[in-house]
C-alpha positions, 0 to 999 in steps of 0.5 A: 480210407480207400485210395481215389482213381486220381490218388492212384494215377498221381502215384503212378506219375511220381513212380515214373518220375523215379524211373527217369534218367535226369537227362530224360526229365529234364526234357521232359520239363523243358517240353511241358513248360514250352506248352505253358502260357503266361496265364499259367495255362496249357495249349492244346495241339493248336497252340490255343489255351485249353481247359482240357489241356490244362488239367494234364498240364497242371498234373505233370507240372506238379509230379515233375515239379514244375512251379505253378503259380497259384494266383495265376490258377485261380484267375484262370479258373475263375474265367469259367462258369462250370454250370455252362461245361459239358461233361468233359470240360467240367470234370477238367474244371473240377479238376484243375480246382483240386490242383489249385488248392493242393498248390495253394494249400498243400496235401493236408490243406486240400484234403480238408477243403474237399470236405467243404467243396462246393456242390457238384452238378448232377450227371442229368444237368448235362445234355451230351456225353461222349459216345452219346451214352452216359452209362457207358464205361468211358463215362462212368469211370470218369464221373466216379473219379469225380465223385471221389475227388469231392468225397462225394458218395456214388448212389446207386452202386448196384446199378452201376454194376447192372448198367456195366453188363450191357457194354460186356463183349461175349468174347471177353472185354467191354466196349463203350457201345452196346451190343459190340462184337469186339472189345476195347482196351479203353473201355475194358479198363475203365469197367476193370477200374470202376469194379475195383473201386467198388470192391468187385474185382473181375479177374476174368476180365483182367485177362481178357485186357491182358490178351489185348496186348499187341507183340511190340507191348502196346494196346490198340484202341480198338481190335481193327484199329492200325496200330497200338496207341499211348493213351490205350496202352497207359490205361490198360497198364494202369488198370492191370497194375491196380489188379496186381497183374503184369502185362503179357509183354514188357511195354518199356521199348513201346513207352520209349518209342513214344518219347519224342526228341523234344521231350514230349510223347506222341499218341501214335508213331504216326503222329509226329506232334506232341502235347502235355496230354501225352506227356500225362500218358507217356508217364501214367504208362511208365509208372504203370509197368 
């Protein structure tokens, strides 16, 4: 049985946990707990409960061994109508639902329940998409992951691969916008993961991704970005790990530099505010080295 993207991510988070010193793990755990509300949800940068941040909070909590109350998780999810959510929040909701099953039923019960999961919404039911395009690598990656999580088959594998060609950059790599002259690390990593999950490995584009790494070990979101960021670095390292390739530069120091004194992770060295989303990316990066 093919290993899903979500399972591979959980494995990376587990590897990261093992690499943490007891002191660092304790600091990160304390930060994660500080972001949790009485309702069992997690807050965004503004301090409000947020479904998007909650999926990251539940993920890292589960991996770190932070107790999650399944009753509160269930009550929190009941306030949402999945048919009214946009694509990003719908994906967050469905992954939260899977995590709730994992906490309440255990891993065996969770996977058994996947076989009888509620029908997924069709991609055609969403009105807006990030970057305004349902076919770009970013949206295709998350949609494929959602299908895998719910034991749903991707219809049109061949067409998906054809669609990706529209986002290839002549010099190597991919962009989330068509007809671009420079590639994006995030889009390239997403495209590579889609191809890996569809068993159409692309080692030439892997080398293009490796070449995007900066001397300090990080990856920029775009070629003209002022500095590398943790999200782009984590996604790039995750893709390379899944192709069995090491980055050109060891990124361990880069990752550690983004761990704040309070146990959270920062998006960039200029962004001093931490949140659970970047705890996820920090651990994903660490577990993908």
